[in-house]
TORBANU-73336 format. One record per residue (C-alpha): residue in one letter; x, y, z. Coordinates in steps of 0.02 Angstrom, whole numbers, plus 32768, in hexadecimal, padded with zeros to 4 digits. Layout:
% residues N
aXYZ/...
This chain:
% residues 188
m18CB5578D0CE/l18C654BBD107/e191E543ED0A1/p18B253B3D05A/v18BB530FD0C3/k189F525FD075/i18175202D0D5/s188E516ED0E0/e190451DAD145/l18835209D1CF/d186D519DD26D/p17B05176D270/a17BD5151D32F/a17FF51F9D365/a179B529ED36F/l18045339D368/d17B55393D3FE/g172D530FD426/t169B5393D424/e163E534ED38D/i163F52BCD31F/f162952D6D266/p15FF523FD201/l165E5239D15E/v163F5197D105/q16AC5163D078/t16AC50C3D018/v1763508ECFF6/a177A4FDFCFB6/g16D04FADCFFF/v16FE4FEED0B0/l1695506ED109/k16F550E6D17A/t16AF516AD1F7/v171A51FFD212/k17065273D2AC/a1722532BD298/p170753C1D30F/t168E5449D2F2/a171C54CCD2D2/y176B5460D24F/l16C1544AD1FD/k16A95507D1F0/t1758551AD1B3/m172F5499D129/q168D54F7D0F8/d16EB5599D0F0/n176F554BD083/a16EA5501D013/a169655ACCFFA/a174555F8CFD8/s176D5575CF5C/a16CC5592CF01/q16F5564FCEF5/t179D562BCEC4/a176055B8CE35/s16F0564BCDFD/d178656C2CE06/k17EF564DCDA6/a17675632CD26/a175456F6CD10/l18135704CD05/a181A567DCC80/v179456D7CC1B/t17F35778CC2F/s189C5724CC03/a185056D1CB6B/g180B5779CB2E/a18AF57D1CB48/a19035741CAEB/l18875750CA5D/i18A0580ACA55/s195D57EBCA4F/q194E576FC9C5/t18DD57DCC964/a195C586CC970/a19E557F2C93E/a198957B8C8AD/a195E586BC870/s1A1B5893C883/a1A4857FBC81E/l19C2582AC798/a1A0758DDC790/a1ABA589AC787/a1A83582DC6F5/g1A3C58C1C69E/v1981588FC6B9/g19645934C710/t18DD5967C784/p1820596BC765/g17F559DCC6D4/q18A559DAC690/a189F593BC627/t18D35956C572/n18685923C4DF/a18EE5899C4BC/q18D65857C573/l181C5856C563/i182457F0C4BD/t18A15774C50D/w18305764C5A9/m17955754C535/i17E956C0C4D3/a18185669C578/q176F5696C5C2/a17CE56D1C658/w17465727C6B3/g16E256DCC746/a162256D7C74D/s15DC5742C7D3/g152D574AC816/v148D5700C7C3/i14A056A3C720/s141356A3C6A1/y13FA5616C629/d138F5600C58D/a1317556CC577/n13A154FBC538/g1414551AC5C9/a148B5595C572/e14CD5625C5E3/t147F56C4C5A7/l14AE574AC62C/f1516575CC6C7/g158A57D0C71E/v164B57B0C710/l16EC57DFC762/w178457F2C6EF/p182E57AFC726/d18565863C768/g17B9586CC7CD/t175A58E0C757/p16A058B4C74A/g1640589BC6AA/t15AB583BC662/f15A557A3C5ED/t151B57A2C56B/t14F4571EC4F2/i14E75761C43E/t14C456B7C3E4/p1495561AC43F/s14C55583C3DE/t14395526C380/a14A95489C356/f14EC5473C40A/l145F54A7C47F/g14A754ECC524/s153A553AC4C2/v155955EFC48F/d159B5617C3DD/a15B256D6C3F8/w15B95742C493/k15F857E8C4D8/v16455817C587/t164B58C2C5C6/y16DA590DC627/v169D599EC693/f170D5A15C6F1/g16F55AC7C729/g16575ADDC6BD/v16B25AA1C623/t16755A00C5D1/k16DB599FC555/t167B590DC501/v16DF5874C4C6/t16845814C444/q169D575CC40C/s164A5759C35E/l15F956B7C328/v1667561EC334/t165E557FC2C3/r165054DAC30A/n167A542AC2DA/a15D153DDC2A8/t15F3533AC308/t165C5372C3A4/g16205426C3B5/k16D6545FC3CF/y17065506C37D/t174E54F5C2D6/n175655AFC2BC/r17525639C33D/p176B56E6C309/t17D85759C36D/p177257BEC3E6/t175A5875C3CE/v17535903C44E/a16E8599DC43B/
C-alpha cells in the first residue's frame, strides 16, 4: 500500500514517467499548484481508495461486533455482580427484594406507555433490576395532582408464575404533592 504524500512534498514540474499529466489543483494559502502523475500511479490511487472504503466498512462492522461483544461481557459481569450481591437471577427475587425494588421504583419502562387524559401513566411493560419482565398498572390516578398516580401494581413474571407487587393508596401533602404516608407494598 502506498504511503500518503503531502502535496507540498511533490515537485509539480516533474512527471513520474511523463506519459500522462493529471491535473490536481489544490488551494494552499491562495496558491494553485498543478501536479503531474502517471497512469499507473492514478490506477494505484484508485485501487487504494476502493480498498480504503472497504477497509472502513470492515472496521465499522468490526466496531459494531466489538461493541456487541463488550455489551454482552458487561451484561454478564453485571449479572454476576447481582448474583454475588444476592439479587439472584430472573424469577428468583424474594418478596423482600420485590418490595425494596417497588419502593425504589427500580424497574425500567419497556415498550409502549399508555397515559390517561390527565397525563398519568396507566399501563406499560417493565424490566425489573434482575431482568425479569412485568407490567405496571395504575390502580388509582391522583385527583389532586393530575398526572400523578396514588396507587399502582407491578407484576413480576417468570416461568409462568406471576407475582404482583402492590403499592396501596399513598397520602400526599396538599400543597407540594409529596408523599406524607406511603404504606409498605405487598406481594401476592
